[in-house]
N, C-alpha and C positions, 0 to 999 in steps of 0.2 A: 487068311493067315499071312503074316509077314515073315519073310526069311531074314534071319539075322546074319549079316555078313561076318565071315570069319576074320578076326583080327590077325593081321600079320604079326609074327613074333620075331624077336631077335633085334639086332642093332640096325640103326639107320646107316647106310653106306653111301658115299659120294656117288652121284649119278653122272658118270662120264659122258654118256650120250646126251643128256640134257645140257651139260656144260659145253660140249662141242657145238651143239645147236645154238646156244646163246652167244658163244664167241663168234661163230660164223655170221649169225643174224645181225649182231651189233658191230661187226667188223672191229672187234676189240684189239687194241694195241698190246695190252697186258691183261692177264687174268690170274687171280690168286684163288686158292682153295684152302679151306680150314674148317674148324668146328666153331659154330656160333656159341658164344659164352666162354670159350677158351681159345680165342683166335690167336693171341700172341704166342702161345705155346704149340700151336698145331698147324699154322698156315704155311704155305709155300707158293712159289710162282709156278703156274702150270702152262702159261702161254706168254710168249714175248715175240711180237711180230718183227722187232728189230734184230732178233737173233735166229730168225728162221721159223718161228712159230712154236711148235710143240716143245716143251721142256721135258726131255726124257729123264733127266736126273732129278726130277721133282721128288722131294721127300717130305711128306706131311703125314699126319695121322688123320684118316678120313672116315672113321666109323665110331659110333657111340650109341649107347642106349638112352642118353639124356641130352646131348648137345647135337643140334642139327648141322649136318655137313652143309656148307654153303660155298658160293662162288662170289668173288668180288670183281666187278667190272667197272672201270671209270669211277671209283669211289662209291659205288652202289653195291650192296650185298643182297644176294638172293638165296633163299633156301634151295638146295640142289641135292636131293637124296632120294633113294628108294630104300625100302626095307630089304635087308640082306636076303631074305627068303624070296624076293622078287627079282634078284639079279642073276646073271649067268655065272655065278661063282665069284663075284667081286668081293673084296674085303678091304680092310684099312690099308693094305699095301699095294692095291691095284693102282697102276698108273698107265693111263692112255691105252685101254684095251683096243683091239682091232676094230670093233664097231665104232668107237669114237673117232679113231683115226680116219675111218672111211667117211664119216660125216664131214670132218674138216676138209678132206681132200675132194669130196663130192661137189 
C-alpha cells in the first residue's frame, strides 16, 4: 500500500531562509521580494549591498493562497516560499527573522 502524503494547507509564505541563502550564494548586490502575478503591487527591496545589506524597513505583502512569493536577483525571479504551516510562525508581515539574519552573517 502507498501512503498518501498529507497536503499542506494554508497560504504560501515568503521563505526568508531560502532568500538569505540565495543572496549569500549569488553575492547579490540587490534583492527584491514580492508575489508572482501581482509583483508591482506587492514587491519591495529586501537587500541592498550598497546600503549595508539587510533592508529592515522592507514593506511588502509576502503571503498568498494563489500567488507564489518570489525573490528577484539580478533581473531573474525565483519562487521562494514555504507553506505557512511549515514555517516557524512567519506570515505576510515577517521581515528578516533571526534564522535568515544568521544565514547572511554566517
